[in-house]
Every structure is written in structure tokens, then in C-alpha cells.
mmCIF file of the N, C-alpha and C atoms, coordinates in Angstrom:
data_MODEL
# 
_entry.id   MODEL 
# 
loop_
_atom_site.group_PDB 
_atom_site.id 
_atom_site.type_symbol 
_atom_site.label_atom_id 
_atom_site.label_alt_id 
_atom_site.label_comp_id 
_atom_site.label_asym_id 
_atom_site.label_entity_id 
_atom_site.label_seq_id 
_atom_site.pdbx_PDB_ins_code 
_atom_site.Cartn_x 
_atom_site.Cartn_y 
_atom_site.Cartn_z 
_atom_site.occupancy 
_atom_site.B_iso_or_equiv 
_atom_site.pdbx_formal_charge 
_atom_site.auth_seq_id 
_atom_site.auth_comp_id 
_atom_site.auth_asym_id 
_atom_site.auth_atom_id 
_atom_site.pdbx_PDB_model_num 
ATOM 1   N N  . MET A 1 1  ? 0.848   -1.189 0.000  1.00 0.00 ? 1  MET A N  1 
ATOM 2   C CA . MET A 1 1  ? 0.000   0.000  0.000  1.00 0.00 ? 1  MET A CA 1 
ATOM 3   C C  . MET A 1 1  ? 0.886   1.241  0.000  1.00 0.00 ? 1  MET A C  1 
ATOM 4   N N  . ALA A 1 2  ? 0.766   2.076  -1.036 1.00 0.00 ? 2  ALA A N  1 
ATOM 5   C CA . ALA A 1 2  ? 1.528   3.320  -1.109 1.00 0.00 ? 2  ALA A CA 1 
ATOM 6   C C  . ALA A 1 2  ? 0.716   4.436  -0.452 1.00 0.00 ? 2  ALA A C  1 
ATOM 7   N N  . VAL A 1 3  ? 1.340   5.125  0.473  1.00 0.00 ? 3  VAL A N  1 
ATOM 8   C CA . VAL A 1 3  ? 0.669   6.198  1.198  1.00 0.00 ? 3  VAL A CA 1 
ATOM 9   C C  . VAL A 1 3  ? 1.200   7.535  0.697  1.00 0.00 ? 3  VAL A C  1 
ATOM 10  N N  . LYS A 1 4  ? 0.279   8.464  0.432  1.00 0.00 ? 4  LYS A N  1 
ATOM 11  C CA . LYS A 1 4  ? 0.631   9.788  -0.080 1.00 0.00 ? 4  LYS A CA 1 
ATOM 12  C C  . LYS A 1 4  ? 0.138   10.859 0.881  1.00 0.00 ? 4  LYS A C  1 
ATOM 13  N N  . ILE A 1 5  ? 0.862   11.963 0.910  1.00 0.00 ? 5  ILE A N  1 
ATOM 14  C CA . ILE A 1 5  ? 0.397   13.162 1.607  1.00 0.00 ? 5  ILE A CA 1 
ATOM 15  C C  . ILE A 1 5  ? -0.016  14.112 0.494  1.00 0.00 ? 5  ILE A C  1 
ATOM 16  N N  . ARG A 1 6  ? -1.290  14.488 0.471  1.00 0.00 ? 6  ARG A N  1 
ATOM 17  C CA . ARG A 1 6  ? -1.792  15.307 -0.622 1.00 0.00 ? 6  ARG A CA 1 
ATOM 18  C C  . ARG A 1 6  ? -2.898  16.239 -0.156 1.00 0.00 ? 6  ARG A C  1 
ATOM 19  N N  . LEU A 1 7  ? -3.395  17.048 -1.084 1.00 0.00 ? 7  LEU A N  1 
ATOM 20  C CA . LEU A 1 7  ? -4.438  18.017 -0.765 1.00 0.00 ? 7  LEU A CA 1 
ATOM 21  C C  . LEU A 1 7  ? -5.820  17.437 -1.054 1.00 0.00 ? 7  LEU A C  1 
ATOM 22  N N  . LYS A 1 8  ? -6.759  17.766 -0.178 1.00 0.00 ? 8  LYS A N  1 
ATOM 23  C CA . LYS A 1 8  ? -8.163  17.388 -0.351 1.00 0.00 ? 8  LYS A CA 1 
ATOM 24  C C  . LYS A 1 8  ? -8.930  18.695 -0.514 1.00 0.00 ? 8  LYS A C  1 
ATOM 25  N N  . ARG A 1 9  ? -9.592  18.881 -1.652 1.00 0.00 ? 9  ARG A N  1 
ATOM 26  C CA . ARG A 1 9  ? -10.237 20.154 -1.934 1.00 0.00 ? 9  ARG A CA 1 
ATOM 27  C C  . ARG A 1 9  ? -11.615 20.243 -1.290 1.00 0.00 ? 9  ARG A C  1 
ATOM 28  N N  . LEU A 1 10 ? -11.825 21.350 -0.614 1.00 0.00 ? 10 LEU A N  1 
ATOM 29  C CA . LEU A 1 10 ? -13.118 21.664 -0.025 1.00 0.00 ? 10 LEU A CA 1 
ATOM 30  C C  . LEU A 1 10 ? -13.469 23.090 -0.440 1.00 0.00 ? 10 LEU A C  1 
ATOM 31  N N  . GLY A 1 11 ? -14.579 23.603 0.028  1.00 0.00 ? 11 GLY A N  1 
ATOM 32  C CA . GLY A 1 11 ? -14.952 24.973 -0.272 1.00 0.00 ? 11 GLY A CA 1 
ATOM 33  C C  . GLY A 1 11 ? -15.904 25.060 -1.446 1.00 0.00 ? 11 GLY A C  1 
ATOM 34  N N  . ALA A 1 12 ? -16.383 26.262 -1.668 1.00 0.00 ? 12 ALA A N  1 
ATOM 35  C CA . ALA A 1 12 ? -17.361 26.508 -2.725 1.00 0.00 ? 12 ALA A CA 1 
ATOM 36  C C  . ALA A 1 12 ? -16.684 26.667 -4.084 1.00 0.00 ? 12 ALA A C  1 
ATOM 37  N N  . LYS A 1 13 ? -17.506 26.781 -5.102 1.00 0.00 ? 13 LYS A N  1 
ATOM 38  C CA . LYS A 1 13 ? -17.022 27.013 -6.454 1.00 0.00 ? 13 LYS A CA 1 
ATOM 39  C C  . LYS A 1 13 ? -16.248 28.336 -6.490 1.00 0.00 ? 13 LYS A C  1 
ATOM 40  N N  . LYS A 1 14 ? -15.068 28.308 -7.058 1.00 0.00 ? 14 LYS A N  1 
ATOM 41  C CA . LYS A 1 14 ? -14.170 29.473 -7.168 1.00 0.00 ? 14 LYS A CA 1 
ATOM 42  C C  . LYS A 1 14 ? -13.667 29.980 -5.813 1.00 0.00 ? 14 LYS A C  1 
ATOM 43  N N  . ALA A 1 15 ? -13.865 29.220 -4.746 1.00 0.00 ? 15 ALA A N  1 
ATOM 44  C CA . ALA A 1 15 ? -13.366 29.597 -3.417 1.00 0.00 ? 15 ALA A CA 1 
ATOM 45  C C  . ALA A 1 15 ? -12.774 28.354 -2.753 1.00 0.00 ? 15 ALA A C  1 
ATOM 46  N N  . PRO A 1 16 ? -11.602 27.906 -3.230 1.00 0.00 ? 16 PRO A N  1 
ATOM 47  C CA . PRO A 1 16 ? -11.054 26.649 -2.719 1.00 0.00 ? 16 PRO A CA 1 
ATOM 48  C C  . PRO A 1 16 ? -10.498 26.757 -1.307 1.00 0.00 ? 16 PRO A C  1 
ATOM 49  N N  . PHE A 1 17 ? -10.579 25.657 -0.603 1.00 0.00 ? 17 PHE A N  1 
ATOM 50  C CA . PHE A 1 17 ? -9.998  25.487 0.726  1.00 0.00 ? 17 PHE A CA 1 
ATOM 51  C C  . PHE A 1 17 ? -9.476  24.061 0.735  1.00 0.00 ? 17 PHE A C  1 
ATOM 52  N N  . TYR A 1 18 ? -8.249  23.871 1.175  1.00 0.00 ? 18 TYR A N  1 
ATOM 53  C CA . TYR A 1 18 ? -7.636  22.545 1.101  1.00 0.00 ? 18 TYR A CA 1 
ATOM 54  C C  . TYR A 1 18 ? -7.260  22.022 2.470  1.00 0.00 ? 18 TYR A C  1 
ATOM 55  N N  . ARG A 1 19 ? -7.445  20.721 2.668  1.00 0.00 ? 19 ARG A N  1 
ATOM 56  C CA . ARG A 1 19 ? -6.917  20.030 3.845  1.00 0.00 ? 19 ARG A CA 1 
ATOM 57  C C  . ARG A 1 19 ? -5.727  19.210 3.388  1.00 0.00 ? 19 ARG A C  1 
ATOM 58  N N  . ILE A 1 20 ? -4.685  19.198 4.201  1.00 0.00 ? 20 ILE A N  1 
ATOM 59  C CA . ILE A 1 20 ? -3.518  18.372 3.911  1.00 0.00 ? 20 ILE A CA 1 
ATOM 60  C C  . ILE A 1 20 ? -3.769  17.044 4.615  1.00 0.00 ? 20 ILE A C  1 
ATOM 61  N N  . VAL A 1 21 ? -3.887  15.978 3.818  1.00 0.00 ? 21 VAL A N  1 
ATOM 62  C CA . VAL A 1 21 ? -4.276  14.680 4.353  1.00 0.00 ? 21 VAL A CA 1 
ATOM 63  C C  . VAL A 1 21 ? -3.283  13.596 3.959  1.00 0.00 ? 21 VAL A C  1 
ATOM 64  N N  . VAL A 1 22 ? -3.285  12.532 4.753  1.00 0.00 ? 22 VAL A N  1 
ATOM 65  C CA . VAL A 1 22 ? -2.520  11.321 4.445  1.00 0.00 ? 22 VAL A CA 1 
ATOM 66  C C  . VAL A 1 22 ? -3.551  10.312 3.948  1.00 0.00 ? 22 VAL A C  1 
ATOM 67  N N  . ALA A 1 23 ? -3.320  9.792  2.732  1.00 0.00 ? 23 ALA A N  1 
ATOM 68  C CA . ALA A 1 23 ? -4.306  8.884  2.134  1.00 0.00 ? 23 ALA A CA 1 
ATOM 69  C C  . ALA A 1 23 ? -3.609  7.812  1.321  1.00 0.00 ? 23 ALA A C  1 
ATOM 70  N N  . ASP A 1 24 ? -4.292  6.704  1.124  1.00 0.00 ? 24 ASP A N  1 
ATOM 71  C CA . ASP A 1 24 ? -3.828  5.653  0.225  1.00 0.00 ? 24 ASP A CA 1 
ATOM 72  C C  . ASP A 1 24 ? -3.799  6.233  -1.182 1.00 0.00 ? 24 ASP A C  1 
ATOM 73  N N  . SER A 1 25 ? -2.789  5.931  -1.947 1.00 0.00 ? 25 SER A N  1 
ATOM 74  C CA . SER A 1 25 ? -2.631  6.515  -3.279 1.00 0.00 ? 25 SER A CA 1 
ATOM 75  C C  . SER A 1 25 ? -3.747  6.091  -4.237 1.00 0.00 ? 25 SER A C  1 
ATOM 76  N N  . ARG A 1 26 ? -4.451  5.012  -3.927 1.00 0.00 ? 26 ARG A N  1 
ATOM 77  C CA . ARG A 1 26 ? -5.507  4.524  -4.817 1.00 0.00 ? 26 ARG A CA 1 
ATOM 78  C C  . ARG A 1 26 ? -6.847  5.204  -4.605 1.00 0.00 ? 26 ARG A C  1 
ATOM 79  N N  . THR A 1 27 ? -7.018  5.952  -3.515 1.00 0.00 ? 27 THR A N  1 
ATOM 80  C CA . THR A 1 27 ? -8.294  6.614  -3.254 1.00 0.00 ? 27 THR A CA 1 
ATOM 81  C C  . THR A 1 27 ? -8.428  7.866  -4.113 1.00 0.00 ? 27 THR A C  1 
ATOM 82  N N  . SER A 1 28 ? -9.664  8.315  -4.301 1.00 0.00 ? 28 SER A N  1 
ATOM 83  C CA . SER A 1 28 ? -9.907  9.514  -5.098 1.00 0.00 ? 28 SER A CA 1 
ATOM 84  C C  . SER A 1 28 ? -9.458  10.751 -4.333 1.00 0.00 ? 28 SER A C  1 
ATOM 85  N N  . ARG A 1 29 ? -9.423  11.892 -5.028 1.00 0.00 ? 29 ARG A N  1 
ATOM 86  C CA . ARG A 1 29 ? -8.915  13.134 -4.437 1.00 0.00 ? 29 ARG A CA 1 
ATOM 87  C C  . ARG A 1 29 ? -9.636  13.492 -3.141 1.00 0.00 ? 29 ARG A C  1 
ATOM 88  N N  . ASN A 1 30 ? -10.951 13.399 -3.143 1.00 0.00 ? 30 ASN A N  1 
ATOM 89  C CA . ASN A 1 30 ? -11.723 13.746 -1.952 1.00 0.00 ? 30 ASN A CA 1 
ATOM 90  C C  . ASN A 1 30 ? -12.257 12.516 -1.238 1.00 0.00 ? 30 ASN A C  1 
ATOM 91  N N  . GLY A 1 31 ? -11.622 11.374 -1.461 1.00 0.00 ? 31 GLY A N  1 
ATOM 92  C CA . GLY A 1 31 ? -12.057 10.136 -0.831 1.00 0.00 ? 31 GLY A CA 1 
ATOM 93  C C  . GLY A 1 31 ? -11.606 10.038 0.616  1.00 0.00 ? 31 GLY A C  1 
ATOM 94  N N  . LYS A 1 32 ? -11.751 8.839  1.151  1.00 0.00 ? 32 LYS A N  1 
ATOM 95  C CA . LYS A 1 32 ? -11.410 8.577  2.547  1.00 0.00 ? 32 LYS A CA 1 
ATOM 96  C C  . LYS A 1 32 ? -9.914  8.796  2.785  1.00 0.00 ? 32 LYS A C  1 
ATOM 97  N N  . SER A 1 33 ? -9.599  9.438  3.901  1.00 0.00 ? 33 SER A N  1 
ATOM 98  C CA . SER A 1 33 ? -8.199  9.684  4.229  1.00 0.00 ? 33 SER A CA 1 
ATOM 99  C C  . SER A 1 33 ? -7.849  8.992  5.546  1.00 0.00 ? 33 SER A C  1 
ATOM 100 N N  . ILE A 1 34 ? -6.564  8.740  5.732  1.00 0.00 ? 34 ILE A N  1 
ATOM 101 C CA . ILE A 1 34 ? -6.082  8.074  6.942  1.00 0.00 ? 34 ILE A CA 1 
ATOM 102 C C  . ILE A 1 34 ? -5.965  9.076  8.079  1.00 0.00 ? 34 ILE A C  1 
ATOM 103 N N  . ALA A 1 35 ? -5.377  10.243 7.791  1.00 0.00 ? 35 ALA A N  1 
ATOM 104 C CA . ALA A 1 35 ? -5.182  11.270 8.819  1.00 0.00 ? 35 ALA A CA 1 
ATOM 105 C C  . ALA A 1 35 ? -5.203  12.646 8.178  1.00 0.00 ? 35 ALA A C  1 
ATOM 106 N N  . GLU A 1 36 ? -5.547  13.645 8.985  1.00 0.00 ? 36 GLU A N  1 
ATOM 107 C CA . GLU A 1 36 ? -5.548  15.034 8.558  1.00 0.00 ? 36 GLU A CA 1 
ATOM 108 C C  . GLU A 1 36 ? -4.435  15.743 9.322  1.00 0.00 ? 36 GLU A C  1 
ATOM 109 N N  . ILE A 1 37 ? -3.500  16.363 8.597  1.00 0.00 ? 37 ILE A N  1 
ATOM 110 C CA . ILE A 1 37 ? -2.351  16.958 9.293  1.00 0.00 ? 37 ILE A CA 1 
ATOM 111 C C  . ILE A 1 37 ? -2.248  18.460 9.132  1.00 0.00 ? 37 ILE A C  1 
ATOM 112 N N  . GLY A 1 38 ? -3.214  19.080 8.484  1.00 0.00 ? 38 GLY A N  1 
ATOM 113 C CA . GLY A 1 38 ? -3.174  20.530 8.358  1.00 0.00 ? 38 GLY A CA 1 
ATOM 114 C C  . GLY A 1 38 ? -4.160  21.040 7.335  1.00 0.00 ? 38 GLY A C  1 
ATOM 115 N N  . TYR A 1 39 ? -4.085  22.361 7.067  1.00 0.00 ? 39 TYR A N  1 
ATOM 116 C CA . TYR A 1 39 ? -4.937  22.958 6.054  1.00 0.00 ? 39 TYR A CA 1 
ATOM 117 C C  . TYR A 1 39 ? -4.233  24.113 5.373  1.00 0.00 ? 39 TYR A C  1 
ATOM 118 N N  . TYR A 1 40 ? -4.761  24.481 4.195  1.00 0.00 ? 40 TYR A N  1 
ATOM 119 C CA . TYR A 1 40 ? -4.207  25.561 3.390  1.00 0.00 ? 40 TYR A CA 1 
ATOM 120 C C  . TYR A 1 40 ? -5.363  26.333 2.780  1.00 0.00 ? 40 TYR A C  1 
ATOM 121 N N  . ASP A 1 41 ? -5.384  27.652 3.018  1.00 0.00 ? 41 ASP A N  1 
ATOM 122 C CA . ASP A 1 41 ? -6.446  28.503 2.492  1.00 0.00 ? 41 ASP A CA 1 
ATOM 123 C C  . ASP A 1 41 ? -5.829  29.593 1.621  1.00 0.00 ? 41 ASP A C  1 
ATOM 124 N N  . PRO A 1 42 ? -5.803  29.383 0.290  1.00 0.00 ? 42 PRO A N  1 
ATOM 125 C CA . PRO A 1 42 ? -5.185  30.364 -0.598 1.00 0.00 ? 42 PRO A CA 1 
ATOM 126 C C  . PRO A 1 42 ? -6.043  31.598 -0.869 1.00 0.00 ? 42 PRO A C  1 
ATOM 127 N N  . THR A 1 43 ? -7.307  31.601 -0.432 1.00 0.00 ? 43 THR A N  1 
ATOM 128 C CA . THR A 1 43 ? -8.194  32.729 -0.720 1.00 0.00 ? 43 THR A CA 1 
ATOM 129 C C  . THR A 1 43 ? -7.943  33.916 0.202  1.00 0.00 ? 43 THR A C  1 
ATOM 130 N N  . LYS A 1 44 ? -7.351  33.692 1.347  1.00 0.00 ? 44 LYS A N  1 
ATOM 131 C CA . LYS A 1 44 ? -7.048  34.772 2.289  1.00 0.00 ? 44 LYS A CA 1 
ATOM 132 C C  . LYS A 1 44 ? -5.832  35.546 1.801  1.00 0.00 ? 44 LYS A C  1 
ATOM 133 N N  . GLU A 1 45 ? -5.654  36.750 2.309  1.00 0.00 ? 45 GLU A N  1 
ATOM 134 C CA . GLU A 1 45 ? -4.486  37.553 1.953  1.00 0.00 ? 45 GLU A CA 1 
ATOM 135 C C  . GLU A 1 45 ? -3.750  37.940 3.219  1.00 0.00 ? 45 GLU A C  1 
ATOM 136 N N  . PRO A 1 46 ? -2.598  37.441 3.555  1.00 0.00 ? 46 PRO A N  1 
ATOM 137 C CA . PRO A 1 46 ? -1.844  36.418 2.837  1.00 0.00 ? 46 PRO A CA 1 
ATOM 138 C C  . PRO A 1 46 ? -2.445  35.019 3.050  1.00 0.00 ? 46 PRO A C  1 
ATOM 139 N N  . ALA A 1 47 ? -2.047  34.083 2.212  1.00 0.00 ? 47 ALA A N  1 
ATOM 140 C CA . ALA A 1 47 ? -2.583  32.718 2.280  1.00 0.00 ? 47 ALA A CA 1 
ATOM 141 C C  . ALA A 1 47 ? -2.285  32.104 3.651  1.00 0.00 ? 47 ALA A C  1 
ATOM 142 N N  . VAL A 1 48 ? -3.249  31.373 4.187  1.00 0.00 ? 48 VAL A N  1 
ATOM 143 C CA . VAL A 1 48 ? -3.126  30.745 5.504  1.00 0.00 ? 48 VAL A CA 1 
ATOM 144 C C  . VAL A 1 48 ? -2.662  29.301 5.332  1.00 0.00 ? 48 VAL A C  1 
ATOM 145 N N  . LEU A 1 49 ? -1.611  28.935 6.058  1.00 0.00 ? 49 LEU A N  1 
ATOM 146 C CA . LEU A 1 49 ? -1.084  27.573 6.024  1.00 0.00 ? 49 LEU A CA 1 
ATOM 147 C C  . LEU A 1 49 ? -0.829  27.127 7.443  1.00 0.00 ? 49 LEU A C  1 
ATOM 148 N N  . LYS A 1 50 ? -1.476  26.036 7.859  1.00 0.00 ? 50 LYS A N  1 
ATOM 149 C CA . LYS A 1 50 ? -1.262  25.493 9.201  1.00 0.00 ? 50 LYS A CA 1 
ATOM 150 C C  . LYS A 1 50 ? -1.000  24.004 9.049  1.00 0.00 ? 50 LYS A C  1 
ATOM 151 N N  . VAL A 1 51 ? 0.159   23.569 9.565  1.00 0.00 ? 51 VAL A N  1 
ATOM 152 C CA . VAL A 1 51 ? 0.560   22.167 9.449  1.00 0.00 ? 51 VAL A CA 1 
ATOM 153 C C  . VAL A 1 51 ? 1.033   21.675 10.801 1.00 0.00 ? 51 VAL A C  1 
ATOM 154 N N  . ASN A 1 52 ? 0.603   20.470 11.179 1.00 0.00 ? 52 ASN A N  1 
ATOM 155 C CA . ASN A 1 52 ? 1.121   19.824 12.372 1.00 0.00 ? 52 ASN A CA 1 
ATOM 156 C C  . ASN A 1 52 ? 2.460   19.189 11.973 1.00 0.00 ? 52 ASN A C  1 
ATOM 157 N N  . GLY A 1 53 ? 3.550   19.859 12.295 1.00 0.00 ? 53 GLY A N  1 
ATOM 158 C CA . GLY A 1 53 ? 4.881   19.436 11.876 1.00 0.00 ? 53 GLY A CA 1 
ATOM 159 C C  . GLY A 1 53 ? 5.277   18.068 12.392 1.00 0.00 ? 53 GLY A C  1 
ATOM 160 N N  . GLU A 1 54 ? 4.917   17.752 13.633 1.00 0.00 ? 54 GLU A N  1 
ATOM 161 C CA . GLU A 1 54 ? 5.263   16.449 14.211 1.00 0.00 ? 54 GLU A CA 1 
ATOM 162 C C  . GLU A 1 54 ? 4.595   15.325 13.433 1.00 0.00 ? 54 GLU A C  1 
ATOM 163 N N  . GLU A 1 55 ? 3.305   15.491 13.149 1.00 0.00 ? 55 GLU A N  1 
ATOM 164 C CA . GLU A 1 55 ? 2.569   14.461 12.410 1.00 0.00 ? 55 GLU A CA 1 
ATOM 165 C C  . GLU A 1 55 ? 3.143   14.295 10.997 1.00 0.00 ? 55 GLU A C  1 
ATOM 166 N N  . ALA A 1 56 ? 3.409   15.412 10.330 1.00 0.00 ? 56 ALA A N  1 
ATOM 167 C CA . ALA A 1 56 ? 3.945   15.351 8.967  1.00 0.00 ? 56 ALA A CA 1 
ATOM 168 C C  . ALA A 1 56 ? 5.296   14.642 8.953  1.00 0.00 ? 56 ALA A C  1 
ATOM 169 N N  . SER A 1 57 ? 6.175   14.984 9.885  1.00 0.00 ? 57 SER A N  1 
ATOM 170 C CA . SER A 1 57 ? 7.490   14.352 9.957  1.00 0.00 ? 57 SER A CA 1 
ATOM 171 C C  . SER A 1 57 ? 7.369   12.861 10.244 1.00 0.00 ? 57 SER A C  1 
ATOM 172 N N  . LYS A 1 58 ? 6.426   12.503 11.126 1.00 0.00 ? 58 LYS A N  1 
ATOM 173 C CA . LYS A 1 58 ? 6.214   11.089 11.460 1.00 0.00 ? 58 LYS A CA 1 
ATOM 174 C C  . LYS A 1 58 ? 5.789   10.299 10.228 1.00 0.00 ? 58 LYS A C  1 
ATOM 175 N N  . TRP A 1 59 ? 4.840   10.846 9.468  1.00 0.00 ? 59 TRP A N  1 
ATOM 176 C CA . TRP A 1 59 ? 4.353   10.141 8.277  1.00 0.00 ? 59 TRP A CA 1 
ATOM 177 C C  . TRP A 1 59 ? 5.437   10.041 7.212  1.00 0.00 ? 59 TRP A C  1 
ATOM 178 N N  . ILE A 1 60 ? 6.230   11.093 7.030  1.00 0.00 ? 60 ILE A N  1 
ATOM 179 C CA . ILE A 1 60 ? 7.300   11.056 6.031  1.00 0.00 ? 60 ILE A CA 1 
ATOM 180 C C  . ILE A 1 60 ? 8.362   10.041 6.429  1.00 0.00 ? 60 ILE A C  1 
ATOM 181 N N  . SER A 1 61 ? 8.690   9.987  7.722  1.00 0.00 ? 61 SER A N  1 
ATOM 182 C CA . SER A 1 61 ? 9.683   9.003  8.181  1.00 0.00 ? 61 SER A CA 1 
ATOM 183 C C  . SER A 1 61 ? 9.161   7.576  8.055  1.00 0.00 ? 61 SER A C  1 
ATOM 184 N N  . ASN A 1 62 ? 7.840   7.403  8.086  1.00 0.00 ? 62 ASN A N  1 
ATOM 185 C CA . ASN A 1 62 ? 7.248   6.078  7.921  1.00 0.00 ? 62 ASN A CA 1 
ATOM 186 C C  . ASN A 1 62 ? 7.067   5.698  6.458  1.00 0.00 ? 62 ASN A C  1 
ATOM 187 N N  . GLY A 1 63 ? 7.447   6.592  5.531  1.00 0.00 ? 63 GLY A N  1 
ATOM 188 C CA . GLY A 1 63 ? 7.415   6.237  4.117  1.00 0.00 ? 63 GLY A CA 1 
ATOM 189 C C  . GLY A 1 63 ? 6.357   6.906  3.282  1.00 0.00 ? 63 GLY A C  1 
ATOM 190 N N  . ALA A 1 64 ? 5.576   7.823  3.837  1.00 0.00 ? 64 ALA A N  1 
ATOM 191 C CA . ALA A 1 64 ? 4.558   8.514  3.043  1.00 0.00 ? 64 ALA A CA 1 
ATOM 192 C C  . ALA A 1 64 ? 5.232   9.493  2.086  1.00 0.00 ? 64 ALA A C  1 
ATOM 193 N N  . GLN A 1 65 ? 4.766   9.531  0.843  1.00 0.00 ? 65 GLN A N  1 
ATOM 194 C CA . GLN A 1 65 ? 5.344   10.400 -0.181 1.00 0.00 ? 65 GLN A CA 1 
ATOM 195 C C  . GLN A 1 65 ? 4.466   11.639 -0.368 1.00 0.00 ? 65 GLN A C  1 
ATOM 196 N N  . PRO A 1 66 ? 5.010   12.842 -0.109 1.00 0.00 ? 66 PRO A N  1 
ATOM 197 C CA . PRO A 1 66 ? 4.213   14.051 -0.354 1.00 0.00 ? 66 PRO A CA 1 
ATOM 198 C C  . PRO A 1 66 ? 4.111   14.356 -1.846 1.00 0.00 ? 66 PRO A C  1 
ATOM 199 N N  . SER A 1 67 ? 2.978   14.893 -2.267 1.00 0.00 ? 67 SER A N  1 
ATOM 200 C CA . SER A 1 67 ? 2.832   15.332 -3.651 1.00 0.00 ? 67 SER A CA 1 
ATOM 201 C C  . SER A 1 67 ? 3.714   16.561 -3.850 1.00 0.00 ? 67 SER A C  1 
ATOM 202 N N  . ASP A 1 68 ? 3.904   16.968 -5.090 1.00 0.00 ? 68 ASP A N  1 
ATOM 203 C CA . ASP A 1 68 ? 4.764   18.116 -5.376 1.00 0.00 ? 68 ASP A CA 1 
ATOM 204 C C  . ASP A 1 68 ? 4.263   19.383 -4.686 1.00 0.00 ? 68 ASP A C  1 
ATOM 205 N N  . THR A 1 69 ? 2.963   19.614 -4.741 1.00 0.00 ? 69 THR A N  1 
ATOM 206 C CA . THR A 1 69 ? 2.376   20.795 -4.123 1.00 0.00 ? 69 THR A CA 1 
ATOM 207 C C  . THR A 1 69 ? 2.527   20.758 -2.608 1.00 0.00 ? 69 THR A C  1 
ATOM 208 N N  . VAL A 1 70 ? 2.261   19.614 -2.013 1.00 0.00 ? 70 VAL A N  1 
ATOM 209 C CA . VAL A 1 70 ? 2.385   19.484 -0.560 1.00 0.00 ? 70 VAL A CA 1 
ATOM 210 C C  . VAL A 1 70 ? 3.839   19.617 -0.140 1.00 0.00 ? 70 VAL A C  1 
ATOM 211 N N  . LYS A 1 71 ? 4.759   19.082 -0.935 1.00 0.00 ? 71 LYS A N  1 
ATOM 212 C CA . LYS A 1 71 ? 6.182   19.218 -0.622 1.00 0.00 ? 71 LYS A CA 1 
ATOM 213 C C  . LYS A 1 71 ? 6.574   20.694 -0.561 1.00 0.00 ? 71 LYS A C  1 
ATOM 214 N N  . ALA A 1 72 ? 6.083   21.489 -1.508 1.00 0.00 ? 72 ALA A N  1 
ATOM 215 C CA . ALA A 1 72 ? 6.370   22.921 -1.523 1.00 0.00 ? 72 ALA A CA 1 
ATOM 216 C C  . ALA A 1 72 ? 5.759   23.616 -0.306 1.00 0.00 ? 72 ALA A C  1 
ATOM 217 N N  . LEU A 1 73 ? 4.542   23.208 0.068  1.00 0.00 ? 73 LEU A N  1 
ATOM 218 C CA . LEU A 1 73 ? 3.899   23.804 1.246  1.00 0.00 ? 73 LEU A CA 1 
ATOM 219 C C  . LEU A 1 73 ? 4.631   23.427 2.532  1.00 0.00 ? 73 LEU A C  1 
ATOM 220 N N  . LEU A 1 74 ? 5.106   22.180 2.628  1.00 0.00 ? 74 LEU A N  1 
ATOM 221 C CA . LEU A 1 74 ? 5.836   21.752 3.812  1.00 0.00 ? 74 LEU A CA 1 
ATOM 222 C C  . LEU A 1 74 ? 7.170   22.491 3.931  1.00 0.00 ? 74 LEU A C  1 
ATOM 223 N N  . LYS A 1 75 ? 7.817   22.759 2.802  1.00 0.00 ? 75 LYS A N  1 
ATOM 224 C CA . LYS A 1 75 ? 9.044   23.553 2.820  1.00 0.00 ? 75 LYS A CA 1 
ATOM 225 C C  . LYS A 1 75 ? 8.754   24.966 3.294  1.00 0.00 ? 75 LYS A C  1 
ATOM 226 N N  . LYS A 1 76 ? 7.656   25.527 2.823  1.00 0.00 ? 76 LYS A N  1 
ATOM 227 C CA . LYS A 1 76 ? 7.233   26.882 3.207  1.00 0.00 ? 76 LYS A CA 1 
ATOM 228 C C  . LYS A 1 76 ? 6.956   26.954 4.704  1.00 0.00 ? 76 LYS A C  1 
ATOM 229 N N  . ALA A 1 77 ? 6.389   25.890 5.258  1.00 0.00 ? 77 ALA A N  1 
ATOM 230 C CA . ALA A 1 77 ? 6.061   25.832 6.684  1.00 0.00 ? 77 ALA A CA 1 
ATOM 231 C C  . ALA A 1 77 ? 7.280   25.495 7.528  1.00 0.00 ? 77 ALA A C  1 
ATOM 232 N N  . GLY A 1 78 ? 8.370   25.070 6.885  1.00 0.00 ? 78 GLY A N  1 
ATOM 233 C CA . GLY A 1 78 ? 9.581   24.730 7.624  1.00 0.00 ? 78 GLY A CA 1 
ATOM 234 C C  . GLY A 1 78 ? 9.599   23.334 8.197  1.00 0.00 ? 78 GLY A C  1 
ATOM 235 N N  . VAL A 1 79 ? 8.733   22.466 7.706  1.00 0.00 ? 79 VAL A N  1 
ATOM 236 C CA . VAL A 1 79 ? 8.661   21.096 8.227  1.00 0.00 ? 79 VAL A CA 1 
ATOM 237 C C  . VAL A 1 79 ? 9.774   20.241 7.624  1.00 0.00 ? 79 VAL A C  1 
ATOM 238 N N  . ILE A 1 80 ? 10.025  20.416 6.324  1.00 0.00 ? 80 ILE A N  1 
ATOM 239 C CA . ILE A 1 80 ? 11.111  19.663 5.683  1.00 0.00 ? 80 ILE A CA 1 
ATOM 240 C C  . ILE A 1 80 ? 12.152  20.641 5.141  1.00 0.00 ? 80 ILE A C  1 
ATOM 241 N N  . ALA A 1 81 ? 13.383  20.183 5.093  1.00 0.00 ? 81 ALA A N  1 
ATOM 242 C CA . ALA A 1 81 ? 14.473  21.023 4.592  1.00 0.00 ? 81 ALA A CA 1 
ATOM 243 C C  . ALA A 1 81 ? 14.454  21.037 3.071  1.00 0.00 ? 81 ALA A C  1 
ATOM 244 N N  . GLU A 1 82 ? 15.054  22.040 2.525  1.00 0.00 ? 82 GLU A N  1 
ATOM 245 C CA . GLU A 1 82 ? 15.075  22.175 1.066  1.00 0.00 ? 82 GLU A CA 1 
ATOM 246 C C  . GLU A 1 82 ? 16.101  21.324 0.489  1.00 0.00 ? 82 GLU A C  1 
# 
């Protein structure tokens, strides 16, 4: 089972809000997730990003692969080194 850290889209049309979730790679974008480790709201000025760094580090050390977008957000939050 490949585990991914990726974004789950919520919010209204043209007003996205994302949760950063740990999910099986075979599930759909908004399908069932294993854990929720943060959120990202790009509609605010400046964009709001909140990540539980301990949880994210734990999942990455256990083999979860972050998506490209999540990897960039985790770098921005200071959870992973560049």
C-alpha cells in the first residue's frame, strides 16, 4: 500500500480550501483519508497555512510520499528542509 500526503479540496465554487491529508494513493482526491495533518487557504491575503509538523514528519519518516504541491507547502512551513 503506497501512502501519499496530498491536498483534499473543499470549499465553494471558485473559493477553494484545502486540507492536507494522508491517504492511500488509490483513493480519489476527496475520498477517505487516513489522517488530517493541516490545512491551506489560498483565498485569504496572505494565504493561511497550518501544518502539524510532528505528524507530517512522522508520516514522512514512515514512508509517506508528499505530492509536489504538498512538498512545496511543507518547505514553506519549515517542516522539511530544502
